Phi, psi and omega in degrees: 000142180283153179303319181296328177292319178296322177298317178297320178294318179297325180300331181282346179280120183310324180302327185249006188298332182260007181272136183295149185307322180299321179289324178292325178297318178297317179298312180298321181293324183270358180261161177254132175278125181233149180233142179229147173271162176304136178091354178273153179259135172288320175196165182246151174306133180096342177296160174288136179279094184254354183197157169250156183235130173257117183282117180269329179199140177110182183222156177209160175258145171260120186239140173241145180288144174216173181295339179259006181115182182294142176242128178283123180251342180193172177239145175253134180236174177307142178073020176245169181241141176223157176091000184282336182298315181298326179287311184293323183264356181052050179233171175288167182302134182271352181202169173260139174245116184238131183292145173250345175223176169300143186221137175244136181213161168258126179263115182257112181298151186312310184296323178289320180298313180295323177294321178302315180293324179291317185281332187232088182304331180297327178287321178301317179296318180293321177299318178300320178297314180301312181294321178295320177298316179297317179297317178299316179297315180297318179298317178298315180296320179296317179298316178296319180296320178295319178299315179297321181294321179293321179293329182283343183290000000 
């Protein structure tokens, strides 16, 4: 795929929609294009957080380990980003991301991702929105689960 095509794909990602084309070209150039078959993992819970992934096409499940086996907590779709939490918090991966379809992504290495956030505050703000939305969703689900547990007692 040509660099200009990758720039067009990045433009469709809400996180990068307001970033000027020259900056997107730099991002596309410093990123690695990766492909996965259905059932493959982008990364596993506990791995070192060395990159974030922008999903260009395809779907994946976000799974967390439990005593009864993996639990699906969310789905990743085209034009979304995964893997940024381990980079931002400098912790190991908090979940496994496993493809459910063929998947194409841009793999942004940790140092490039952090530089991107330093150089482009608009992306940092958008990442904060994404994380805040996820936290809000998780909080709602936790509250509902607690309510169900209390009713079951």
